[in-house]
KOLLUMSE-62188 format. One line per 5 residues: for each residue x, y, z of C-alpha. Coordinates in steps of 0.1 Angstrom, whole numbers. Layout:
! KOLLUMSE-62188
X,Y,Z | ... $
! end
This chain:
! KOLLUMSE-62188
185,-353,266 | 208,-323,259 | 220,-340,227 | 184,-345,215 | 176,-309,224 $
206,-297,204 | 196,-318,174 | 161,-304,176 | 173,-268,178 | 197,-274,149 $
169,-288,127 | 146,-259,136 | 174,-234,129 | 181,-250,95 | 144,-251,86 $
141,-214,94 | 172,-206,74 | 158,-226,45 | 125,-207,46 | 144,-174,46 $
166,-183,17 | 135,-196,-2 | 117,-163,4 | 146,-144,-10 | 150,-167,-39 $
113,-164,-48 | 116,-126,-49 | 147,-127,-70 | 131,-152,-94 | 100,-129,-97 $
122,-100,-105 | 142,-120,-131 | 110,-133,-147 | 95,-98,-151 | 128,-84,-163 $
132,-111,-190 | 98,-104,-205 | 102,-66,-201 | 135,-67,-220 | 116,-85,-249 $
96,-53,-253 | 125,-30,-249 | 144,-47,-277 | 118,-31,-301 | 103,-3,-281 $
122,26,-265 | 124,24,-226 | 123,62,-225 | 91,63,-246 | 77,36,-224 $
84,55,-191 | 76,90,-203 | 49,84,-229 | 16,100,-223 | -6,77,-243 $
-15,41,-237 | -29,26,-270 | -19,-11,-269 | -42,-22,-298 | -35,7,-322 $
-12,2,-352 | 16,7,-344 | 9,2,-306 | 17,30,-282 | 29,20,-247 $
32,51,-226 | 28,44,-189 | 31,79,-175 | -7,83,-171 | -8,49,-154 $
20,59,-130 | 4,93,-122 | -30,77,-118 | -16,52,-93 | 2,81,-74 $
-30,102,-74 | -51,75,-59 | -24,65,-34 | -20,102,-23 | -57,105,-17 $
-57,73,3 | -28,83,24 | -41,118,31 | -73,102,44 | -57,72,61 $
-28,89,79 | -48,111,103 | -75,85,109 | -50,57,114 | -26,75,137 $
-55,91,156 | -71,57,161 | -38,41,172 | -33,69,197 | -68,65,210 $
-65,27,214 | -31,28,230 | -34,58,253 | -70,68,258 | -95,40,254 $
-105,20,285 | -94,-16,286 | -128,-31,277 | -130,-9,246 | -95,-18,235 $
-105,-55,235 | -133,-45,210 | -114,-21,188 | -82,-43,182 | -101,-74,170 $
-123,-51,149 | -93,-37,131 | -82,-73,124 | -116,-81,110 | -115,-51,87 $
-81,-63,74 | -95,-97,67 | -123,-85,44 | -116,-95,8 | -107,-66,-14 $
-133,-77,-40 | -160,-73,-14 | -148,-38,-5 | -146,-30,-42 | -182,-41,-47 $
-193,-19,-18 | -175,10,-33 | -190,4,-67 | -226,0,-55 | -227,25,-25 $
-198,50,-25 | -196,57,-62 | -233,67,-66 | -231,87,-34 | -201,107,-46 $
-217,112,-80 | -248,127,-65 | -230,146,-38 | -206,164,-62 | -229,164,-92 $
-205,144,-114 | -210,125,-146 | -197,94,-130 | -188,83,-95 | -160,61,-107 $
-132,85,-100 | -98,87,-84 | -115,101,-52 | -137,70,-49 | -107,47,-53 $
-86,68,-28 | -113,65,-2 | -116,28,-6 | -78,23,-5 | -77,45,26 $
-102,21,43 | -80,-8,33 | -47,8,45 | -62,17,79 | -57,-17,97 $
-20,-17,87 | -14,18,99 | -34,13,131 | -18,-20,141 | 18,-10,136 $
14,25,149 | -3,12,181 | 25,-13,186 | 50,15,183 | 32,36,208 $
28,8,233 | 66,1,230 | 74,35,244 | 87,29,280 | 63,37,308 $
90,58,325 | 86,84,297 | 50,89,306 | 56,89,343 | 85,114,340 $
64,138,319 | 35,136,343 | 58,141,373 | 70,173,357 | 35,187,356 $
25,179,320 | -11,170,314 | -21,136,299 | -27,152,265 | 7,170,266 $
24,138,275 | 8,120,246 | 14,147,221 | 49,159,231 | 65,128,246 $
49,95,236 | 41,102,199 | 76,117,191 | 92,88,208 | 72,64,187 $
76,84,155 | 99,59,137 | 74,31,142 | 45,54,132 | 64,64,100 $
70,27,92 | 32,21,95 | 25,49,71 | 51,35,46 | 35,0,48 $
1,16,43 | 14,32,12 | 27,-1,0 | -7,-17,5 | -24,11,-14 $
0,9,-43 | -3,-28,-47 | -41,-31,-45 | -58,-43,-77 | -95,-51,-74 $
-106,-19,-58 | -89,4,-83 | -100,-19,-111 | -137,-16,-102 | -141,20,-88 $
-116,43,-106 | -132,43,-141 | -101,29,-159 | -95,58,-182 | -58,61,-193 $
-56,99,-193 | -31,122,-178 | -44,134,-143 | -28,168,-146 | -57,192,-140 $
-68,206,-106 | -100,185,-106 | -83,152,-117 | -94,136,-84 | -130,139,-96 $
-123,122,-129 | -117,86,-139 | -81,74,-139 | -62,41,-146 | -36,26,-124 $
-7,2,-130 | -24,-27,-112 | -57,-21,-128 | -42,-21,-163 | -25,-55,-158 $
-56,-71,-143 | -79,-57,-171 | -58,-64,-201 | -37,-95,-194 | -65,-119,-201 $
-72,-104,-235 | -37,-100,-249 | -20,-124,-273 | 7,-145,-258 | 41,-133,-270 $
28,-100,-285 | 43,-66,-278 | 12,-59,-257 | 19,-90,-237 | 54,-80,-230 $
44,-44,-222 | 22,-56,-194 | 51,-75,-179 | 71,-42,-182 | 43,-25,-163 $
45,-52,-137 | 83,-47,-135 | 78,-9,-128 | 52,-18,-102 | 75,-43,-86 $
103,-17,-83 | 80,9,-68 | 65,-15,-42 | 100,-29,-34 | 113,6,-28 $
84,15,-5 | 88,-17,15 | 126,-12,16 | 122,23,30 | 97,9,56 $
122,-17,67 | 149,9,71 | 126,29,93 | 116,-1,114 | 153,-10,118 $
160,25,130 | 130,22,154 | 144,-10,169 | 179,4,172 | 165,34,191 $
147,13,217 $
! end
């Protein structure tokens, strides 16, 4: 029996190892694939002009591939989303973990999971038909397809990630911390704000980073509700104007470009930039989570 158990455990261990190696190999192959086609563009087009260029005219003659407005558009929409999602997400996580009665927790937690399961195209359609006209009328704009609209929808999509991870981090704080604080005369609110939340800050920070990664990598929402105008968002009111993002550009133009053309390779270069950005965000999030686990 022990021999059979050891064989079973050995097989399971090897399967898990193979899955881990396969996952790493897939990421490496994706990076290599994007890099190969991006280098095909950079053999004829300056990488500096590609990164710092302020104009995106892929069908002009000669074509101009400047992704700076796309990068800034992605950053603007992401910043708006995070500014909205961070206080709402962390506040909701604190409420569920520390304040809500048991019966309400059993409702709110599955509700967050349901929100996370809603397809992005459905949320994009809601933003296009309901939120965009509302913002247009409310702010008296020429169009409701703006960076603000996209940011609000991305915030809604990032909320489940932030709430789930932040709540787990708060629940992981030892009960003795709370009991010690209360025993010293602190109120329940003081205990939550000055003891529990600081103790869970690493996990909360990781939830924010993963929420940022979700916002940066989203496609359908930004494609449908941001207006897709490749202009530099440098003015004060840029949030109230249409922008274009990296993901939206790839989704919108890949189906129309000629295979093997400079435009085709430029979109792969855009994908490489997006890959590096999202990889960096998730790497930082993993570092924060590792620090959080080490501090437990």
